[in-house]
SESE-333278 format. One record per residue (C-alpha): z, x, y. Coordinates in pm, whole numbers, plus 50000, padded with zeros to 5 digits. Example, Ala and Ser with C-alpha at 12.3 -4.5 7.8 and 13.67 -1.06 7.14 Angstrom:
<sites>
<w:50780 u:51230 v:49550>
<w:50714 u:51367 v:49894>
</sites>
This chain:
<sites>
<w:06795 u:06190 v:71705>
<w:07153 u:06292 v:71786>
<w:07246 u:06657 v:71834>
<w:07547 u:06739 v:71611>
<w:07620 u:07092 v:71733>
<w:07949 u:06997 v:71900>
<w:08080 u:06818 v:71590>
<w:07970 u:07106 v:71366>
<w:08148 u:07361 v:71586>
<w:08459 u:07143 v:71601>
<w:08475 u:07120 v:71220>
<w:08425 u:07493 v:71173>
<w:08686 u:07579 v:71435>
<w:08941 u:07358 v:71257>
<w:08853 u:07519 v:70923>
<w:08903 u:07869 v:71062>
<w:09231 u:07767 v:71226>
<w:09355 u:07629 v:70894>
<w:09247 u:07939 v:70702>
<w:09442 u:08160 v:70942>
<w:09758 u:07955 v:70882>
<w:09764 u:07987 v:70501>
<w:10075 u:08126 v:70330>
<w:09959 u:08460 v:70185>
<w:10294 u:08516 v:70011>
<w:10253 u:08186 v:69824>
<w:09901 u:08279 v:69714>
<w:10033 u:08615 v:69591>
<w:10312 u:08440 v:69401>
<w:10060 u:08211 v:69229>
<w:09846 u:08509 v:69135>
<w:10147 u:08681 v:68978>
<w:10220 u:08365 v:68776>
<w:09857 u:08347 v:68664>
<w:09853 u:08714 v:68565>
<w:10172 u:08660 v:68366>
<w:10016 u:08359 v:68190>
<w:09712 u:08574 v:68108>
<w:09929 u:08857 v:67972>
<w:10145 u:08623 v:67764>
<w:09846 u:08411 v:67649>
<w:09992 u:08091 v:67796>
<w:09797 u:07777 v:67881>
<w:09734 u:07680 v:68244>
<w:09699 u:07302 v:68271>
<w:09513 u:07188 v:68582>
<w:09420 u:06839 v:68705>
<w:09347 u:06609 v:68998>
<w:09160 u:06295 v:69103>
<w:08821 u:06260 v:69273>
<w:08729 u:06574 v:69467>
<w:09044 u:06736 v:69331>
<w:08917 u:06670 v:68979>
<w:08601 u:06862 v:69063>
<w:08812 u:07143 v:69208>
<w:09027 u:07153 v:68892>
<w:08714 u:07176 v:68678>
<w:08578 u:07452 v:68901>
<w:08903 u:07649 v:68867>
<w:08877 u:07623 v:68488>
<w:08521 u:07754 v:68493>
<w:08595 u:08041 v:68729>
<w:08893 u:08166 v:68531>
<w:08790 u:08084 v:68171>
<w:08439 u:08224 v:68212>
<w:08418 u:08406 v:68545>
<w:08718 u:08639 v:68528>
<w:08763 u:08620 v:68150>
<w:08411 u:08751 v:68091>
<w:08539 u:09092 v:68200>
<w:08891 u:09101 v:68051>
<w:09017 u:09171 v:67702>
<w:09268 u:08888 v:67716>
<w:09129 u:08557 v:67836>
<w:09263 u:08296 v:68076>
<w:09347 u:07972 v:67899>
<w:09285 u:07703 v:68160>
<w:09280 u:07345 v:68032>
<w:09140 u:07090 v:68279>
<w:09292 u:06751 v:68198>
<w:09027 u:06550 v:68381>
<w:08723 u:06694 v:68204>
<w:08728 u:06477 v:67888>
<w:08613 u:06138 v:68012>
<w:08655 u:05970 v:67673>
<w:09022 u:06068 v:67666>
<w:09075 u:05975 v:68033>
<w:08915 u:05632 v:67985>
<w:09106 u:05561 v:67662>
<w:09441 u:05640 v:67824>
<w:09352 u:05446 v:68139>
<w:09237 u:05144 v:67939>
<w:09508 u:05137 v:67673>
<w:09810 u:05266 v:67864>
<w:09734 u:05285 v:68236>
<w:09557 u:05512 v:68482>
<w:09891 u:05639 v:68611>
<w:09945 u:05803 v:68268>
<w:09612 u:05988 v:68229>
<w:09766 u:06331 v:68297>
<w:10123 u:06296 v:68175>
<w:10009 u:06158 v:67838>
<w:09793 u:06467 v:67781>
<w:10087 u:06698 v:67854>
<w:10337 u:06519 v:67635>
<w:10416 u:06716 v:67321>
<w:10166 u:06987 v:67417>
<w:10341 u:07185 v:67692>
<w:10491 u:07506 v:67559>
<w:10748 u:07732 v:67721>
<w:10576 u:07955 v:67975>
<w:10273 u:07730 v:68024>
<w:10177 u:07672 v:68388>
<w:10086 u:07342 v:68550>
<w:09855 u:07331 v:68853>
<w:09854 u:06986 v:69015>
<w:09597 u:06915 v:69287>
<w:09636 u:06626 v:69530>
<w:09506 u:06628 v:69885>
<w:09769 u:06378 v:70000>
<w:10033 u:06508 v:69762>
<w:10112 u:06150 v:69666>
<w:09879 u:06060 v:69377>
<w:10101 u:05871 v:69134>
<w:09933 u:05994 v:68815>
<w:09959 u:06355 v:68935>
<w:10326 u:06312 v:69029>
<w:10413 u:06158 v:68690>
<w:10265 u:06460 v:68512>
<w:10448 u:06698 v:68746>
<w:10781 u:06523 v:68689>
<w:10725 u:06550 v:68313>
<w:10642 u:06921 v:68340>
<w:10951 u:06984 v:68552>
<w:11166 u:06798 v:68298>
<w:11024 u:07030 v:68031>
<w:11118 u:07337 v:68236>
<w:10762 u:07446 v:68317>
<w:10657 u:07603 v:68646>
<w:10445 u:07375 v:68866>
<w:10201 u:07495 v:69130>
<w:10118 u:07221 v:69382>
<w:09787 u:07230 v:69570>
<w:09800 u:06995 v:69868>
<w:09689 u:06909 v:70221>
<w:09820 u:06694 v:70508>
<w:10203 u:06721 v:70504>
<w:10205 u:06800 v:70131>
<w:10358 u:06468 v:70032>
<w:10588 u:06436 v:69734>
<w:10402 u:06703 v:69536>
<w:10493 u:06974 v:69788>
<w:10858 u:06876 v:69748>
<w:10847 u:06876 v:69366>
<w:10645 u:07189 v:69294>
<w:10785 u:07539 v:69244>
<w:10510 u:07712 v:69442>
<w:10301 u:07541 v:69709>
<w:09939 u:07621 v:69792>
<w:09920 u:07406 v:70103>
<w:09636 u:07341 v:70345>
<w:09822 u:07227 v:70659>
<w:09551 u:07002 v:70801>
<w:09504 u:06624 v:70830>
<w:09147 u:06620 v:70701>
<w:09057 u:06556 v:70338>
<w:08728 u:06742 v:70376>
<w:08886 u:07060 v:70514>
<w:09175 u:07026 v:70267>
<w:08930 u:07025 v:69977>
<w:08736 u:07316 v:70130>
<w:09057 u:07519 v:70146>
<w:09144 u:07430 v:69787>
<w:08816 u:07586 v:69678>
<w:08896 u:07889 v:69895>
<w:09220 u:07929 v:69697>
<w:09014 u:07934 v:69377>
<w:08746 u:08177 v:69494>
<w:08993 u:08400 v:69679>
<w:09211 u:08446 v:69371>
<w:08907 u:08486 v:69148>
<w:08768 u:08756 v:69378>
<w:09098 u:08946 v:69394>
<w:09133 u:08931 v:69014>
<w:08775 u:09055 v:68975>
<w:08874 u:09366 v:69170>
<w:09228 u:09411 v:69029>
<w:09165 u:09325 v:68663>
<w:08796 u:09393 v:68615>
<w:08712 u:09667 v:68866>
<w:08445 u:09450 v:69030>
<w:08446 u:09437 v:69411>
<w:08223 u:09155 v:69533>
<w:08335 u:09208 v:69894>
<w:08176 u:09553 v:69910>
<w:07835 u:09438 v:69786>
</sites>
């Protein structure tokens, strides 16, 4: 059997290097936008494909239940890839490239946030929804990897994992979620998981 210690160390070293390069000011800006959405009872629409879909769903859980369990006002995350019947109907009847934009049309309200997740930054269905949100005047947070692609150019605030690895990119995207959740636990709920 092969010994994988070198490959394991190589992966972890790249992950740590990427974590150290993250834009803390951008994360802070996103947290301020999320706190404003919470205060003003605005909806936060979040979506992505594949692993990014799972990340979007995880964000929704962590904010709608995790943080909101301990706050008077509740986060209002809406994950656009969680209703498979709706996704499949749009994909079948209209086209897969419309699965996110269609769900935003006529529903976005002033002050609602849009969080678009795409490792490459170039997923066409994600970009179509982002372009629609921008046309409506809504703030878009882009969550990307690699060079950020078109999404990094279009979004108002970029949570970017500057690494050419989809696996590490998706790891970092979950770090964004759990980092912000943990900070909100302490700031909004008085719960410090880091001191336990």
